[in-house]
N, C-alpha and C positions, 0 to 999 in steps of 0.2 A: 626788055625792061624787067626788072625783078618785081615780083608781086610781094604783097605784105607778108604772106605766109612764108615765101622763100627767105625774106629778110629775117623773120623771126626764127626760122630753122637754122639759118646760118649763125645767128647770134647765140642760139642755144647750144650749138656744138662745142664751142670752147668751154661753156659752163659744165656740160656733161663730161667732157674730158678732164676738167679740173676735179670734179667730184670723183671720177674713176681713179685719178691719180691719188687723191686723198684717201680713198678707200684702200687702195693697194698699199699705201704707206702705213695706214693703221693696221692692216693685216700683217704686214711685214714686222711691225713693232710687236704686235701680239704674239706672232710666231716666235720671235726672238725671246720674248718674255716667257713663253711656254717652255722653250728649250732651257732657259735658266732655271725654271722651277723644277724641271725633270732631271737636270744635270747632277745634282748631289745624289739622288737615288740611283741614277744610272752608274755613277762612279762607284758607289758602294756595291751595287749588283755585280759589276765587272770585277771589282777587287776581291770580293768575298764569295762569289759564286762561279763566275766564268773562269777566272784565272786559276783557282784551285782545281777545277775539273780538267782544264787544258794541261796544267802542270802535272797532274796525276797521270794523265794518259801518256804524256811525254816521258815521265819517270818509268812507267811500265814498259816502254818501248826502247829505252836508251840502254845500250850495252855498257859494261863496266869501263871499257876503254874508248868509248865513243861509238857512234854509228847507231843503226837501228836493228833491233832484234825482237823476235817473238818467243824467245826462250822461256820467259816467265809464263806465257800462256800455254806453251807445250808442257811446262812443269805442272801447271794446274790441271791440264787434261789427264796427266798421269798420276795425279795425287788423289788417293781414295778419300782422304779427309775433306778435300775440296768438294768432291761429289756428295759426300754426306752433308756438308754444310749447305750446299746448293739445294739438295732435296729437302732438308729441314726448313730452309727459307721459304720454299714453295709451299710446304705443309703449313708453316706459320701463317702465310697469307690466306690460304684456303680456310683453315679452321678459325682464325681470328676474325676475318671479315664475315664469314657466315654466322659464327656465334654471336658476334657483337651486333650485327644487324637483326638477327632473330630475337635476341633478348631486348635490344634497344627499342625495336618497333613494338614488340608486345607490351613492354612496360610503358612506353609512350602512349599507346592506345588506352591502356588501363587508366593511366593518370589523367589523360585529357578527356576521355569519354565516359569513364565510370566513376572516377573519384572527384567529388565536388568540394570536399572539405580537406584542409591541410594539404592542398595540392603543392603549394610552394615548399612546404616542409619535406614532402616526398622527393621533389626535385633536388633539393639541397642535400638530403641524405644520400641519394644515389650518386651525386656528383662528388661527394667527399673523397672517394678513393683517388680521384684525379689530382688532388692537392697534397696527397701524402707522398713523401719522398720515396724513391725506389729502394733505398737502403732499409727503411723501416718496413716496407712491404716484403722485401726479401727475408728479413729477420722473422717476421710474423709467420710467413708461409713455410719457411724452412722448419720452424718449430712445429707448425701445424702438421707438416708431412713427416715429421720424425717418426721412425718405426718403433722406438722404444718408449718415448714419453709424450708424443704428440697427441693432439686432441682426437684426430681421426683414428689413431691406434687405440686410444681409450674407448672410443665408440665401438670399434670392432671387438675389443676385448670384452666389453659389457654384454655384447650379443653372443659371446662364445665363438667368435670368428677371428680371434687374434692370429691364428696360423695362416689365415687367408689374406691378411693385410700386406700389400706389397711395399717394398722400399721404393717409394715413388721416385725420388730423386737419385736413388742409387741403382736403379734398374734401367739398362739401356732401352728397354721396350716402353717404359712409362715416363722417362725423364722429360722428354719433349712435351708430352701431353700434359704433365703437371705444370710445366712452365706456361704453356698456352692457356691453361685454365686461370692462372694468376693474371696474365695479361688481359684476358677477356674480362675478368672481375674488375680490374683497374679501369679499363676504358669503356665499359658498357654504359657508365653514367654519362659520359660525353655523348654517346649515341642517343641515349634516352633524352637528353636535354635538347639536342637538335631535332629529334623526332617530335618532341612536344611543341617546339616552335613551328615545325611544318604542319602538324595536325591542327594546331590552333588557328592556322590561316585558312583551313578548309571552310568553305561557306556553309554555315549552319542550315541554310535553306536547302542545299543539296542533300544533306543528311536527313532533313525532315521529309523531302520528296522521296528519298530512297525508302524511308520507313513507311510512307504511305503506299508505295508500290510493293511492300512486303519484304524488302531487303532489310532484315534486322540481324543483330548479332554478327556472326562471322561473315555472312554475305555482305553486310554493309561495309565491313572493314576490307573484305577482299575486292569488291567491285567499285567502291567509292573512295575510301581513304587511301588504300595502297597505291592506286594509279595517280592520285592527286599530289602525292608527296614524292613524285618521281625525281625531282631535282635534288631533294634531300638524300634519296638513295644513291644517286650518282656521286654527290659530294662525299658522302660517308664511305662509299666503296673506295674511292681514290685516297682519301685521308687514312682509312684503315689499312690499305695496302702499303702506303709509305711508312706508316708507323710500325707495322709488323716487320717490314724489311729492315728497318734501322733500329729495332729493339736491341739494346745491348745491356743496360745496367742490371735488369732482373736476371738475365741469363748468366752474366758473369758473376754476380754476387751469390747466386744460388747454386750453380753447378760448375762455373768456369768452362762450360762446353762439355763437361763430362756427363756420365762416366765413359771413359774410353772414346771421347769425342762424339758420343751418341747424340748430345743435344747441341752440338756445334752448329752455328749459323754463319752466314757470310760476314755479318757484322762482327761477331766475336772472333771469327777466324782472321779477319783483318787485324784486329788488335793483337791477337796471339802471335801471328807471323811478323807483324811490324814492330811491336814494342817488347814482346817477351823474347822472341827468337831473333830479333834485330835483322829481319829480312824485309827491309822497306820496299825494294823493287818488286818483290813477289806480292807483298801486301797491296801495292799499287795496282798490280794486275787483277787481284781479287776484287779490289774496290771498283775497278772499271767494269768487271762482270756484274757486280751488284748494281751499279748505275744503269747498265744496259738492261738488266732484269727488271728494274723499276720502270724504265721507259716502256718495255714490252708489256708489262702488266697494265700500266695505265692506258696505253694505246688500245690494247685488247678490250679493256673494260669500257672505254669510251665508245669503241666500235660496237660492242655487244649491247650497250644501253642506247645506242642511236644518237648519242650526243654529237658526234662528229660523223658526218656523212660525206663520202667521197662523191665528187661531181660525176654525173653520168654523161657520156657522150651522146649527143642527140643523133638520132638516126636520120640520115638524109632522105628527104621525100623523093619518091621515085615517080 
């Protein structure tokens, strides 16, 4: 004979199964709805990001009469201008990221921790170069660097050092450094703004406790503020790297990769070989190298900052 508990359990099973079926149905409908929400963004991503990358790689590997070839990469390996552009791209990343982080963090600390009045005005003033078009910036700094009538030349002349003033954009030894200085000037405001946001989120009680313990001035910044804005460091390093690698307008408008290809980068060399010299397959190969270089830089930066940690194999217990 069935007890009352057994009868209740038997009657509850169909109800629980019905609830489970309804929950599965709801989850299925929500999953389909989520896919529909994501689908437009996925289509745009595949169309404008994945497809151009794949098409560019195939174009660099396709021979003139069909088939697969690595001739363009062999051509790049034997091209001295390519190696100059590659070295300048690496130099751009190193100098721009270091300069922008050093200036951005220093100004961010001064604005957030030392300046209490007109703080918004300082932020706006430092961010203004970001909204100026590259053509205007190129015109201003080309005039500023001019050896005959530029402002810097006038300063050197007033000090009696006119003979020591270099032709910054006309000298292969200084052209890249002059361009890097312009890029750092334009982008450091963006770094300052993000550092101000990161520093503003630091708990004031931690700063007060550090001051009580005797950590004031540089020590407070070094041991409290700097570690607590680590996520901002990582984001700006990656963004600065990508921006430095793809910088094109300033270089092309100010030097066009000259003099004698001394300031050529991979971005400008892609344009020159593809659209000026009409060598699209070779430009595609250089673009693939630039893409690979960006991936390597970002992966190394994430690894050095500890953002991505590879899983370690557990040692078996003996």
